[in-house]
C-alpha positions as a Markdown table, in Angstrom:
| # | Residue | x | y | z |
|---|---|---|---|---|
| 1 | Unk | 114.3 | 97.8 | 62.2 |
| 2 | Unk | 110.6 | 98.1 | 63.2 |
| 3 | Unk | 111.4 | 101.0 | 65.5 |
| 4 | Unk | 113.1 | 102.9 | 62.7 |
| 5 | Unk | 110.2 | 102.0 | 60.2 |
| 6 | Unk | 107.7 | 103.1 | 62.9 |
| 7 | Unk | 109.3 | 106.5 | 63.2 |
| 8 | Unk | 109.4 | 106.9 | 59.5 |
| 9 | Unk | 105.7 | 106.1 | 59.1 |
| 10 | Unk | 104.7 | 108.5 | 61.9 |
| 11 | Unk | 106.8 | 111.3 | 60.4 |
| 12 | Unk | 105.2 | 110.7 | 57.0 |
| 13 | Unk | 101.8 | 110.6 | 58.6 |
| 14 | Unk | 102.5 | 113.9 | 60.3 |
| 15 | Unk | 103.7 | 115.5 | 57.1 |
| 16 | Unk | 100.7 | 114.3 | 55.1 |
| 17 | Unk | 98.4 | 115.6 | 57.9 |
| 18 | Unk | 100.0 | 119.0 | 57.7 |
| 19 | Unk | 99.4 | 119.0 | 53.9 |
| 20 | Unk | 95.7 | 118.1 | 54.6 |
| 21 | Unk | 96.1 | 114.7 | 52.9 |
| 22 | Unk | 94.0 | 112.8 | 55.5 |
| 23 | Unk | 93.8 | 109.5 | 53.6 |
| 24 | Unk | 97.6 | 109.3 | 53.2 |
| 25 | Unk | 98.1 | 110.4 | 56.9 |
| 26 | Unk | 95.7 | 107.6 | 58.0 |
| 27 | Unk | 97.5 | 105.1 | 55.9 |
| 28 | Unk | 101.0 | 105.9 | 57.3 |
| 29 | Unk | 99.6 | 106.2 | 60.9 |
| 30 | Unk | 98.2 | 102.7 | 60.5 |
| 31 | Unk | 101.5 | 101.4 | 59.2 |
| 32 | Unk | 103.2 | 103.0 | 62.1 |
| 33 | Unk | 100.9 | 101.1 | 64.5 |
| 34 | Unk | 101.6 | 97.9 | 62.6 |
| 35 | Unk | 105.4 | 98.4 | 63.2 |
| 36 | Unk | 104.7 | 99.2 | 66.8 |
| 37 | Unk | 103.1 | 95.8 | 67.3 |
| 38 | Unk | 105.9 | 94.0 | 65.4 |
| 39 | Unk | 108.4 | 95.8 | 67.5 |
| 40 | Unk | 106.7 | 94.7 | 70.7 |
| 41 | Unk | 106.5 | 91.1 | 69.5 |
| 42 | Unk | 110.2 | 91.1 | 68.6 |
| 43 | Unk | 111.1 | 92.6 | 72.0 |
| 44 | Unk | 109.0 | 89.9 | 73.7 |
| 45 | Unk | 110.6 | 87.1 | 71.7 |
| 46 | Unk | 114.1 | 88.5 | 72.5 |
| 47 | Unk | 113.2 | 88.8 | 76.2 |
| 48 | Unk | 112.0 | 85.2 | 76.2 |
| 49 | Unk | 115.3 | 84.0 | 74.6 |
| 50 | Unk | 117.3 | 86.0 | 77.1 |
| 51 | Unk | 115.3 | 84.6 | 80.0 |
| 52 | Unk | 115.7 | 81.0 | 78.7 |
| 53 | Unk | 119.4 | 81.4 | 78.1 |
| 54 | Unk | 120.0 | 82.8 | 81.6 |
| 55 | Unk | 117.5 | 80.4 | 83.3 |
| 56 | Unk | 117.4 | 77.1 | 81.5 |
| 57 | Unk | 115.5 | 75.3 | 84.3 |
| 58 | Unk | 113.4 | 78.2 | 85.4 |
| 59 | Unk | 110.4 | 76.3 | 86.7 |
| 60 | Unk | 112.6 | 74.2 | 89.2 |
| 61 | Unk | 115.0 | 77.0 | 90.0 |
| 62 | Unk | 115.6 | 78.6 | 93.4 |
| 63 | Unk | 117.1 | 81.6 | 91.6 |
| 64 | Unk | 116.0 | 83.7 | 88.7 |
| 65 | Unk | 118.2 | 86.0 | 86.7 |
| 66 | Unk | 116.4 | 89.0 | 85.2 |
| 67 | Unk | 119.5 | 90.7 | 83.6 |
| 68 | Unk | 118.9 | 91.9 | 80.1 |
| 69 | Unk | 115.2 | 92.2 | 80.2 |
| 70 | Unk | 113.1 | 95.4 | 80.0 |
| 71 | Unk | 111.5 | 96.4 | 83.3 |
| 72 | Unk | 108.0 | 95.4 | 82.3 |
| 73 | Unk | 109.3 | 92.0 | 81.0 |
| 74 | Unk | 111.2 | 91.4 | 84.3 |
| 75 | Unk | 108.2 | 92.2 | 86.5 |
| 76 | Unk | 105.9 | 90.1 | 84.3 |
| 77 | Unk | 108.3 | 87.2 | 84.5 |
| 78 | Unk | 108.6 | 87.5 | 88.3 |
| 79 | Unk | 104.8 | 87.7 | 88.6 |
| 80 | Unk | 104.3 | 84.5 | 86.6 |
| 81 | Unk | 107.1 | 82.7 | 88.4 |
| 82 | Unk | 105.7 | 83.6 | 91.8 |
| 83 | Unk | 102.1 | 82.7 | 90.8 |
| 84 | Unk | 103.3 | 79.3 | 89.5 |
| 85 | Unk | 105.4 | 78.7 | 92.6 |
| 86 | Unk | 102.5 | 79.5 | 95.0 |
| 87 | Unk | 100.2 | 77.2 | 93.1 |
| 88 | Unk | 102.8 | 74.4 | 93.2 |
| 89 | Unk | 103.4 | 74.9 | 96.9 |
| 90 | Unk | 99.7 | 74.7 | 97.7 |
| 91 | Unk | 99.6 | 71.2 | 96.2 |
| 92 | Unk | 103.0 | 70.0 | 97.3 |
| 93 | Unk | 104.5 | 71.9 | 100.2 |
| 94 | Unk | 108.3 | 72.1 | 100.0 |
| 95 | Unk | 110.2 | 74.5 | 102.4 |
| 96 | Unk | 113.2 | 74.6 | 99.9 |
| 97 | Unk | 110.9 | 76.2 | 97.3 |
| 98 | Unk | 109.5 | 78.9 | 99.6 |
| 99 | Unk | 112.5 | 81.2 | 98.9 |
| 100 | Unk | 113.5 | 82.6 | 95.6 |
| 101 | Unk | 116.7 | 84.6 | 94.8 |
| 102 | Unk | 116.0 | 87.3 | 92.3 |
| 103 | Unk | 119.1 | 88.7 | 90.5 |
| 104 | Unk | 118.4 | 92.1 | 89.0 |
| 105 | Unk | 121.8 | 93.6 | 88.3 |
| 106 | Unk | 123.4 | 96.9 | 89.4 |
| 107 | Unk | 122.1 | 99.0 | 86.5 |
| 108 | Unk | 125.5 | 99.4 | 84.9 |
| 109 | Unk | 123.9 | 99.1 | 81.4 |
| 110 | Unk | 120.8 | 101.1 | 82.3 |
| 111 | Unk | 120.3 | 104.7 | 81.2 |
| 112 | Unk | 121.9 | 106.9 | 83.9 |
| 113 | Unk | 123.3 | 103.8 | 85.7 |
| 114 | Unk | 120.1 | 103.4 | 87.7 |
| 115 | Unk | 119.1 | 99.8 | 88.5 |
| 116 | Unk | 115.5 | 100.1 | 87.2 |
| 117 | Unk | 114.7 | 96.4 | 87.3 |
| 118 | Unk | 115.8 | 96.2 | 91.0 |
| 119 | Unk | 113.5 | 99.1 | 91.9 |
| 120 | Unk | 110.6 | 97.7 | 90.0 |
| 121 | Unk | 111.1 | 94.3 | 91.6 |
| 122 | Unk | 111.2 | 95.8 | 95.1 |
| 123 | Unk | 108.1 | 97.8 | 94.3 |
| 124 | Unk | 106.2 | 94.7 | 93.0 |
| 125 | Unk | 107.2 | 92.6 | 96.0 |
| 126 | Unk | 106.2 | 95.3 | 98.4 |
| 127 | Unk | 102.8 | 95.9 | 96.8 |
| 128 | Unk | 102.0 | 92.2 | 96.8 |
| 129 | Unk | 103.1 | 91.6 | 100.4 |
| 130 | Unk | 106.2 | 89.5 | 99.7 |
| 131 | Unk | 109.2 | 89.4 | 102.0 |
């Protein structure tokens, strides 16, 4: 809904700008940005619900399922999880918690059938010297 409203506002802003109605254009542009923020918040909330549904005991898990998340959400989740896990291992070493299975999916539901989360996860792990 916010995506659609955002597009409508930006179209109205563009039309008003072309008609030299700068005040109206600024208003609709600002409204478009409000809907952008609301859209991002709704996506983040949905991502958190998906993550909690697929990983009910995430902090204790040896496996994390990132299916259904956007690429940025998946990488952010992995980053937080690894940071928390490293912190916990510093204070309480446990060899069983040194490994983490990350499920990313095959990309069957991605645009073009490309596993975008998988590539982003590999890239993140490589850049941060994880094996």
